[in-house]
C-alpha positions as CSV (number, residue, x, y, z in Angstrom):
1,M,76.4,175.6,47.8
2,S,72.9,175.1,49.2
3,R,72.2,173.2,52.5
4,V,70.2,170.6,50.5
5,C,73.3,169.8,48.3
6,V,75.5,169.3,51.4
7,K,73.1,167.0,53.1
8,S,72.7,165.0,49.8
9,S,76.5,164.6,49.5
10,R,76.9,163.3,53.1
11,F,74.1,160.8,52.5
12,H,75.7,159.4,49.4
13,L,79.1,159.2,51.2
14,C,77.7,157.3,54.1
15,T,75.8,155.0,51.7
16,A,79.0,154.3,49.8
17,I,80.9,153.5,53.0
18,I,78.2,151.1,54.2
19,L,78.0,149.5,50.8
20,A,81.8,149.0,50.6
21,G,81.8,147.5,54.0
22,F,79.0,145.1,53.1
23,L,80.9,144.1,49.9
24,L,84.1,143.5,51.9
25,L,82.1,141.3,54.3
26,C,80.6,139.4,51.5
27,G,84.0,138.9,49.9
28,R,85.4,137.6,53.2
29,L,82.5,135.2,53.7
30,Y,82.9,134.0,50.1
31,F,86.6,133.5,50.8
32,L,86.0,131.5,54.0
33,Q,82.9,129.6,52.9
34,V,84.0,128.7,49.3
35,L,87.6,129.2,48.5
36,E,89.0,128.2,51.9
37,A,86.2,126.0,53.1
38,E,88.0,122.6,52.9
39,E,91.1,123.9,54.6
40,I,89.2,125.5,57.5
41,A,87.1,122.4,57.9
42,A,90.3,120.3,58.1
43,E,91.7,122.7,60.7
44,V,88.5,122.5,62.8
45,E,88.6,118.7,62.5
46,I,92.2,118.8,63.8
47,V,91.2,121.0,66.7
48,R,88.4,118.5,67.7
49,K,90.5,115.4,67.1
50,R,92.4,114.1,70.0
51,L,94.6,111.1,70.8
52,L,93.4,110.2,74.3
53,K,95.8,108.2,76.5
54,L,94.3,104.9,77.8
55,E,95.8,104.1,81.2
56,A,97.0,100.6,81.8
57,R,95.7,98.8,84.9
58,R,98.5,98.7,87.4
59,G,99.5,95.2,88.6
60,D,98.6,93.9,92.0
61,I,101.1,93.3,94.8
62,L,100.5,90.0,96.6
63,D,102.0,88.2,99.6
64,R,103.6,84.8,99.3
65,N,100.2,83.1,99.5
66,G,98.4,85.3,97.0
67,N,96.7,87.6,99.5
68,L,96.2,91.1,98.1
69,L,98.5,93.8,99.5
70,A,98.0,96.5,96.9
71,G,95.3,96.6,94.2
72,T,93.8,98.7,91.5
73,R,90.1,99.6,91.6
74,S,88.6,100.6,88.2
75,R,85.8,103.1,88.3
76,I,83.6,104.0,85.3
77,L,82.2,107.5,84.7
78,L,79.0,106.6,82.9
79,G,77.6,109.3,80.6
80,A,75.5,109.7,77.5
81,D,75.2,111.8,74.3
82,P,71.7,113.2,74.4
83,Q,71.8,113.7,70.6
84,V,72.3,110.0,70.1
85,V,70.1,108.5,72.7
86,D,66.8,107.7,71.0
87,G,63.7,108.8,72.8
88,E,62.0,105.6,71.6
89,Q,64.4,103.5,73.8
90,N,62.4,104.2,77.0
91,S,62.3,100.5,77.8
92,K,66.1,100.3,77.7
93,L,66.4,103.5,79.6
94,A,64.2,102.0,82.3
95,M,66.5,99.0,82.4
96,L,69.6,101.3,82.7
97,A,68.0,103.2,85.6
98,G,67.5,99.9,87.4
99,V,71.0,98.6,86.8
100,I,72.6,101.8,88.1
101,D,70.1,102.3,90.9
102,M,68.8,105.7,89.7
103,D,65.3,107.0,89.5
104,F,63.9,106.8,85.9
105,A,62.6,110.3,86.0
106,E,66.0,111.7,87.2
107,L,67.7,109.8,84.4
108,S,65.3,111.1,81.8
109,A,65.7,114.7,83.0
110,L,69.5,114.4,82.5
111,L,69.1,113.1,79.0
112,D,66.6,115.8,78.1
113,R,69.4,118.4,78.3
114,R,70.0,118.6,74.6
115,E,71.1,122.2,74.4
116,R,73.1,124.6,76.6
117,I,73.7,128.3,76.4
118,D,77.3,129.4,76.1
119,S,79.0,132.4,77.5
120,K,77.9,134.5,74.5
121,G,74.2,133.6,75.0
122,Q,74.2,131.2,72.0
123,A,72.6,127.7,72.0
124,R,75.0,124.8,71.7
125,L,74.3,121.1,71.4
126,V,75.0,119.0,74.5
127,R,77.2,116.0,73.4
128,W,78.0,114.6,76.8
129,V,76.0,114.3,80.1
130,P,77.6,112.6,83.1
131,I,75.2,110.1,84.7
132,A,76.9,108.2,87.5
133,E,80.2,106.7,88.6
134,I,79.9,102.9,88.7
135,D,82.0,99.8,89.3
136,E,83.3,97.6,86.5
137,D,80.8,94.8,87.0
138,V,77.9,97.3,86.9
139,Y,79.3,98.7,83.6
140,A,79.4,95.2,82.1
141,A,75.6,94.9,82.9
142,V,75.1,98.4,81.3
143,Q,76.8,97.3,78.1
144,E,74.6,94.2,77.9
145,I,71.5,96.5,77.6
146,G,72.8,97.8,74.2
147,L,71.6,101.3,74.7
148,K,73.0,103.6,71.9
149,G,74.7,106.8,73.0
150,V,75.6,105.6,76.5
151,Y,79.3,105.3,77.1
152,G,81.8,104.9,80.0
153,N,85.2,106.4,80.6
154,R,87.4,104.3,82.8
155,R,89.7,105.6,85.5
156,Y,91.9,103.6,88.0
157,E,92.6,104.2,91.7
158,R,95.1,102.4,93.9
159,Y,94.1,101.1,97.2
160,Y,95.7,99.1,100.1
161,P,93.3,96.8,101.9
162,G,95.6,96.2,104.9
163,K,96.0,99.9,105.6
164,E,99.3,100.2,107.6
165,L,100.1,96.5,107.1
166,G,103.5,96.3,105.4
167,A,103.4,100.0,104.5
168,H,107.1,100.5,104.5
169,L,107.7,97.6,102.1
170,I,104.7,98.2,99.8
171,G,105.1,102.0,99.4
172,F,102.3,104.0,97.7
173,I,101.1,106.0,94.7
174,N,100.8,109.7,95.4
175,K,98.1,112.1,94.2
176,E,100.1,112.8,91.0
177,Q,100.0,109.0,90.3
178,T,103.7,108.7,90.9
179,P,105.0,105.7,92.8
180,V,106.7,106.6,96.0
181,M,109.1,104.3,97.9
182,G,108.8,100.6,98.5
183,V,107.8,98.0,96.0
184,E,105.6,100.5,94.2
185,S,108.6,102.5,93.3
186,A,111.4,99.9,93.0
187,L,109.3,97.6,90.8
188,D,107.3,100.2,88.9
189,Y,108.7,99.0,85.6
190,Y,106.8,95.7,86.0
191,L,103.7,97.1,87.7
192,R,102.8,100.1,85.6
193,G,102.1,98.3,82.3
194,Q,102.0,100.0,78.9
195,S,99.4,102.7,78.1
196,G,97.3,102.6,75.0
197,W,95.6,105.4,73.0
198,R,92.3,106.2,71.3
199,E,91.6,108.6,68.4
200,T,88.4,110.5,69.3
201,E,86.8,113.9,69.3
202,V,86.4,116.4,72.2
203,D,84.0,119.2,72.9
204,G,84.9,122.8,73.8
205,R,85.7,121.7,77.3
206,R,88.0,119.0,76.1
207,R,85.6,116.2,77.2
208,E,85.5,113.2,74.9
209,L,82.5,112.8,72.6
210,A,82.2,109.1,72.8
211,A,80.1,108.8,69.7
212,F,83.0,109.9,67.6
213,R,85.5,107.3,68.8
214,D,87.8,106.0,66.0
215,R,91.0,103.9,66.1
216,E,92.2,102.4,69.4
217,V,95.3,100.7,70.7
218,T,94.5,98.6,73.7
219,P,96.6,99.2,76.8
220,R,98.7,96.3,78.2
221,D,98.0,95.9,81.9
222,G,100.9,95.8,84.4
223,M,102.3,92.6,85.8
224,H,101.6,91.3,89.3
225,I,104.3,91.2,91.9
226,Q,104.3,88.4,94.5
227,L,106.4,89.0,97.6
228,T,108.0,86.7,100.1
229,L,106.1,88.5,102.8
230,D,103.6,86.4,104.8
231,L,100.5,88.4,105.6
232,I,99.8,86.5,108.8
233,I,103.4,87.0,110.0
234,Q,103.2,90.6,109.1
235,S,100.0,91.0,111.1
236,I,101.6,89.2,114.1
237,I,104.7,91.4,114.3
238,E,102.7,94.6,113.8
239,S,100.2,93.8,116.5
240,S,102.9,92.7,118.9
241,L,105.0,95.8,118.2
242,K,101.9,98.0,118.7
243,E,101.5,96.5,122.2
244,L,105.1,97.3,123.0
245,V,104.8,100.8,121.7
246,E,101.7,101.5,123.8
247,A,103.4,100.1,126.9
248,T,106.9,101.8,126.5
249,Q,106.4,104.8,124.2
250,P,109.7,104.5,122.3
251,E,111.0,107.0,119.8
252,A,111.2,104.3,117.1
253,A,111.3,100.5,116.7
254,T,111.9,97.9,114.0
255,V,111.1,94.2,113.8
256,I,112.4,91.9,111.0
257,V,111.5,88.2,110.4
258,S,113.2,86.1,107.8
259,C,114.1,82.6,106.7
260,P,117.9,82.1,107.2
261,R,118.4,79.5,104.5
262,T,116.7,81.5,101.6
263,G,117.0,85.1,102.8
264,E,113.2,85.5,102.3
265,I,111.8,88.4,104.3
266,L,108.6,87.0,105.9
267,G,107.8,90.2,107.8
268,L,109.2,93.7,108.4
269,T,107.6,96.6,110.3
270,N,108.7,99.9,111.7
271,Y,107.3,102.4,114.2
272,P,106.2,105.1,113.4
273,T,104.2,103.9,110.5
274,F,101.5,105.2,108.2
275,D,98.4,104.3,106.1
276,P,99.3,104.5,102.3
277,N,95.6,105.1,101.5
278,E,95.9,108.4,103.4
279,F,99.7,109.1,103.3
280,W,99.1,112.8,103.3
281,E,97.7,112.6,106.9
282,F,101.1,111.3,108.3
283,P,104.5,113.0,108.8
284,I,107.1,112.4,106.2
285,A,109.3,110.8,108.9
286,S,106.8,108.0,109.5
287,Q,107.2,106.9,105.9
288,R,110.9,106.1,106.4
289,N,111.9,102.4,106.3
290,R,114.1,102.5,109.4
291,A,115.0,98.8,109.0
292,V,117.4,99.7,106.1
293,S,117.8,103.5,106.3
294,D,118.5,104.3,109.9
295,Q,121.9,103.8,111.6
296,Y,122.5,103.1,115.2
297,E,125.4,101.8,117.3
298,P,124.3,98.2,117.7
299,G,126.1,97.5,121.0
300,S,126.5,93.9,122.1
301,T,124.7,92.3,119.2
302,F,127.8,93.1,117.2
303,K,130.0,91.0,119.5
304,I,129.2,88.0,117.3
305,V,131.5,89.5,114.7
306,A,134.6,89.7,116.8
307,V,134.0,86.3,118.5
308,S,133.2,84.5,115.1
309,G,136.3,86.1,113.5
310,A,138.6,85.0,116.4
311,L,137.2,81.5,116.3
312,E,137.6,81.3,112.5
313,D,141.2,82.6,112.6
314,G,142.1,80.1,115.3
315,L,142.9,82.6,117.9
316,V,140.5,81.3,120.5
317,H,138.0,78.4,121.1
318,P,134.9,78.4,123.2
319,D,136.9,77.4,126.3
320,S,139.7,79.8,125.9
321,E,140.2,81.9,129.1
322,I,139.7,85.6,128.8
323,N,140.6,88.1,131.6
324,C,137.6,90.3,132.0
325,S,138.9,92.2,135.0
326,I,141.7,94.0,133.3
327,Q,141.1,97.8,133.2
328,R,143.8,98.8,130.7
329,K,145.5,96.8,128.0
330,E,148.7,97.3,126.0
331,F,148.0,97.5,122.2
332,N,150.6,98.5,119.6
333,G,152.7,100.0,122.4
334,V,149.9,102.1,123.8
335,S,148.0,101.5,127.1
336,I,144.3,101.6,126.2
337,P,141.5,101.9,128.8
338,M,139.1,99.0,128.5
339,P,135.3,99.5,128.4
340,S,133.4,98.9,131.6
341,D,131.2,95.9,132.5
342,H,128.2,95.8,134.8
343,R,130.1,93.5,137.2
344,D,133.6,92.0,137.4
345,L,133.5,88.6,135.8
346,G,137.2,87.8,136.4
347,T,138.8,85.3,134.1
348,V,136.2,83.3,132.2
349,P,135.9,81.2,129.0
350,V,134.9,82.7,125.7
351,R,131.4,81.1,126.0
352,T,130.8,83.0,129.2
353,V,132.0,86.2,127.6
354,V,129.2,85.7,125.1
355,A,126.6,84.6,127.6
356,K,127.3,87.4,130.0
357,S,128.0,89.9,127.2
358,S,131.3,91.1,128.7
359,N,132.5,94.3,127.1
360,R,136.0,93.8,128.3
361,G,136.1,90.2,127.1
362,A,134.9,91.3,123.6
363,A,137.4,94.2,123.5
364,T,140.2,91.7,124.4
365,I,139.2,89.4,121.6
366,G,139.1,92.3,119.2
367,M,142.6,93.3,120.2
368,M,143.7,89.7,119.6
369,L,142.4,90.0,116.1
370,G,144.0,93.4,115.5
371,E,142.8,96.4,113.6
372,E,143.0,95.0,110.0
373,R,141.4,91.7,110.8
374,M,138.7,93.3,113.0
375,Y,137.8,95.6,110.1
376,A,137.9,92.8,107.6
377,W,135.5,90.6,109.6
378,A,133.1,93.5,110.0
379,R,133.1,93.9,106.2
380,Q,132.7,90.2,105.6
381,F,129.6,90.1,107.8
382,G,128.1,92.9,105.6
383,F,128.7,96.0,107.7
384,G,129.8,99.2,106.0
385,Q,128.0,98.4,102.7
386,P,124.4,98.2,101.4
387,V,122.6,94.9,101.8
388,G,121.7,95.1,98.1
389,W,118.1,94.2,98.2
390,A,115.4,95.3,95.7
391,L,114.1,98.4,97.6
392,E,115.4,102.0,97.8
393,G,116.9,103.7,100.8
394,D,119.4,101.0,101.5
395,S,122.0,102.7,103.8
396,K,125.5,101.3,103.9
397,G,125.9,102.3,107.6
398,N,129.2,103.7,108.8
399,L,132.3,101.5,109.2
400,P,135.3,103.7,109.3
401,M,138.4,102.5,107.5
402,V,141.3,101.6,109.7
403,K,143.3,104.7,108.7
404,D,140.5,106.7,110.3
405,W,140.4,104.9,113.6
406,D,141.5,106.7,116.8
407,G,143.3,105.0,119.7
408,Y,140.2,103.7,121.3
409,T,138.4,102.2,118.2
410,I,140.0,98.8,118.6
411,S,138.5,98.4,122.1
412,R,135.1,100.0,121.2
413,L,134.3,98.4,117.8
414,P,134.2,94.8,119.1
415,T,131.6,95.9,121.6
416,G,129.3,97.5,118.9
417,Y,130.4,101.1,119.4
418,A,132.3,103.4,116.9
419,I,130.2,101.9,114.1
420,G,126.8,102.8,112.5
421,A,124.7,99.8,111.4
422,T,121.1,99.4,110.2
423,P,118.8,96.9,111.8
424,M,118.9,94.9,108.6
425,Q,122.7,94.6,108.7
426,V,122.6,93.3,112.3
427,H,119.7,90.9,111.3
428,L,121.7,89.5,108.3
429,A,124.8,89.0,110.5
430,M,122.8,86.8,112.9
431,A,121.2,85.0,110.0
432,T,124.7,84.2,108.7
433,I,125.4,82.2,111.9
434,A,121.9,80.6,111.7
435,N,122.6,79.6,108.1
436,D,125.8,77.7,109.1
437,G,128.1,80.6,108.1
438,V,126.7,81.6,104.7
439,W,125.5,85.3,104.3
440,V,122.4,85.4,102.0
441,Q,121.2,88.6,100.4
442,P,117.7,89.5,101.7
443,R,115.0,88.6,99.2
444,L,111.5,90.3,99.1
445,L,110.6,89.5,95.5
446,E,109.1,86.0,95.0
447,K,107.7,86.2,91.5
448,V,106.7,88.5,88.7
449,L,103.5,87.2,87.1
450,D,102.1,88.0,83.7
451,P,98.3,88.7,84.2
452,T,97.4,87.3,80.8
453,S,99.3,84.0,81.0
454,A,100.0,83.6,84.7
455,Q,103.6,82.8,83.7
456,A,106.3,83.7,86.1
457,I,109.3,85.7,84.9
458,A,112.7,84.2,85.9
459,L,114.6,86.2,88.5
460,D,118.3,86.5,89.1
461,P,119.7,84.1,91.8
462,D,120.3,85.5,95.2
463,K,123.8,86.4,96.2
464,R,125.4,84.0,98.7
465,T,128.7,84.4,100.4
466,R,130.4,82.0,102.9
467,V,131.6,84.1,105.7
468,I,132.7,81.5,108.3
469,S,133.0,77.8,108.2
470,E,130.1,75.6,109.2
471,Y,132.2,74.4,112.2
472,T,132.6,78.0,113.5
473,A,129.0,78.7,112.9
474,R,128.0,75.6,115.0
475,Q,130.3,76.8,117.8
476,M,128.6,80.2,117.7
477,K,125.2,78.6,117.7
478,Q,126.0,76.6,120.8
479,M,127.4,79.6,122.7
480,L,124.5,81.8,121.7
481,T,122.0,79.3,123.2
482,K,123.6,80.1,126.6
483,V,122.6,83.8,126.1
484,V,119.0,82.6,126.2
485,S,119.3,80.7,129.4
486,P,118.8,81.4,133.1
487,E,122.5,82.5,133.4
488,G,122.4,84.6,130.2
489,T,121.3,88.2,129.4
490,A,118.3,87.1,127.3
491,R,116.4,84.6,129.5
492,R,113.2,86.5,128.7
493,A,113.5,85.5,125.0
494,A,113.3,81.8,125.9
495,L,110.6,79.6,124.2
496,P,109.5,76.6,126.2
497,G,110.5,73.4,124.5
498,Y,112.8,75.1,121.9
499,A,116.6,75.9,122.0
500,V,116.8,79.6,121.1
501,A,120.1,81.2,120.1
502,G,120.6,84.9,120.1
503,K,122.3,88.0,121.4
504,T,121.1,91.1,123.3
505,G,122.3,94.6,122.6
506,T,122.1,97.7,124.8
507,A,123.7,100.8,123.3
508,R,123.8,104.1,125.1
509,K,122.6,107.0,123.0
510,I,124.5,110.2,122.5
511,I,122.5,113.1,124.0
512,D,123.9,116.6,123.9
513,G,127.3,115.3,122.7
514,Q,127.7,112.7,125.4
515,Y,126.7,109.1,126.0
516,S,123.6,109.1,128.2
517,H,123.0,106.6,131.1
518,N,119.3,107.1,130.7
519,H,118.6,106.7,127.0
520,H,119.3,103.4,125.2
521,V,118.7,101.5,122.0
522,A,117.7,98.1,123.1
523,S,117.9,95.1,120.8
524,F,117.8,91.4,120.5
525,S,118.5,89.3,117.4
526,G,118.1,85.5,117.5
527,F,116.8,82.3,115.9
528,F,115.2,79.0,116.6
529,P,115.3,76.1,116.8
530,A,119.0,76.6,117.3
531,K,120.2,73.5,115.5
532,N,118.0,73.8,112.4
533,P,116.6,77.4,112.4
534,A,113.2,78.1,110.9
535,V,113.3,81.9,111.4
536,V,115.5,84.7,112.4
537,I,113.9,87.5,114.4
538,T,115.5,90.9,115.1
539,V,114.0,93.5,117.4
540,V,115.3,97.1,117.8
541,V,113.7,99.5,120.2
542,D,114.9,103.1,120.4
543,D,114.6,104.8,123.8
544,A,111.8,102.8,125.4
545,K,110.3,104.4,128.6
546,V,110.4,101.7,131.2
547,D,111.1,101.4,135.0
548,G,114.8,101.0,135.2
549,P,117.4,100.8,132.4
550,A,115.9,99.9,129.0
551,Y,118.3,97.0,128.4
552,G,117.9,94.7,125.4
553,G,117.1,91.7,127.7
554,A,114.3,93.7,129.4
555,V,112.7,95.4,126.4
556,A,113.6,93.6,123.1
557,A,113.9,90.0,124.3
558,P,110.3,89.8,125.6
559,L,109.0,91.0,122.2
560,F,111.1,88.3,120.5
561,Q,109.5,85.7,122.8
562,D,105.9,87.0,122.1
563,I,106.4,86.9,118.4
564,G,108.2,83.5,118.5
565,M,105.3,81.9,120.4
566,K,102.8,83.2,117.8
567,L,105.0,82.0,114.9
568,I,105.3,78.4,116.2
569,P,101.8,77.3,115.4
570,H,101.5,79.3,112.2
571,L,104.8,77.9,110.7
572,D,104.2,74.5,112.4
573,I,107.7,74.6,113.9
574,K,108.2,71.2,115.5
575,K,109.8,70.8,118.9
576,P,113.2,69.0,118.6
577,D,113.6,65.6,120.3
578,N,116.4,66.9,122.4
579,L,116.4,70.5,123.8
580,E,120.2,70.4,123.9
581,P,120.8,71.3,120.2
582,F,124.1,69.8,119.6
583,I,127.6,69.1,121.0
584,V,130.6,70.7,119.4
585,S,134.0,69.6,120.3
586,N,137.1,71.7,120.2
587,D,138.4,69.6,117.3
588,R,137.4,70.6,113.8
589,I,135.3,68.0,112.0
């Protein structure tokens, strides 16, 4: 075979292969463009179509007077479709530039970007150009211009105008838009609202092409929550506590203010605290609501339980003589060592046991009650169980059952040791006496408001339980006024012109497995005016650094006084006609 014939055969073979490939390509194109055109177009349409979630506006959190505690700020990302914006709308473009405070030349340059080059070097139409992020009121003005092809995408951000103010009660929304702690978490069902949706199209980067919006279901905004909190009272207690923290550098501290008749929480603060706007800048421990989550041995503030119980059971009356010198006492056939006092009081009436905060006197009264009744009275006053309010983190404390007591518990529990309590539990026990013997569940939620109708949603009634009789409560009130007197342990809690009732507490902390003489939890819980109380205030300060022992009367009582003096004008608390609140005889009435 000649060389010419070989070359000719190869040429024809290559030509045939190329022609076959071309025919296959044409066939494939015919298949895609003609036979399968409608199906492919539908698939492309499906790929571009999206159901976009429309976020509901989260409801506001308000104080009792309507002041904003947590709000939602809406921001609009304003953009345009350069393919839709008509170049003949220059007058409207100039108006738009003025409304959004942008240079007209800069705006025009943005809208001139009608094409872009993709990663393969091909030209693509630009269907969305971000222009500026603006406020809701500015966007309303933009819409009035009526410029075609200009659209806004709304997003919401949560903010807290008071910063640290009430942070442990309010809570916060984290970066994942999840509610964390406080009202934000506990009442999220009401606050979050119901999201809507919009059928639209997106580009290759999954950005909405606003010109192709279709069906839409409008979101339903969240409801507003109005709290019992008083913003002014909250400011007062936070500023007062801040001064104490600066002066004494405690490990932690809590202040609670409430109305004893209704259980309304008017103010609550803890140290350490945090700013919910920048929660990530603070240690996790600072976000803990210590008022309801942290336990401590309350010390002498708990003595009101043993004394109230013994009065109610008819075992003692305020003038009953109690031997406070005894060092050991027989109980159930066992000689038990009695707790120590700062000084020997001898034999004194019950009212002096309370005023002087005698440990031996309280232990003696506890033994008169016995183990079962002492435990029962602690339970009735709310210890060893959650307080049951709306927020999370509600610790039940630690009240051991009688079967778990050791031989010393009956002499220690009446003095506020061998028990773990939260500041809120101690506060509610004192509020029970202030409320004439009725325990009231703490209430933080005032109203749930529908933003569209301003109608309030009905709430369940508060839980109320009579713990002691009104007669016993009045006896306790009178004895507790002697605590806040020149001969009592809380003289520095006194308010000129008002009868104050309350009880100090000083509990030694356990350091390295032993009770320390240098580290204390100091507390004071009290109310005024004693006869008809307007407020109950509880102060708990953990390990304050002061000259001398950090007793409740030296650390917590002055803070009670400072707060009380500031609350009097704000709440317009009138001075009683007679500073002596009332006289209670030993005969029941």
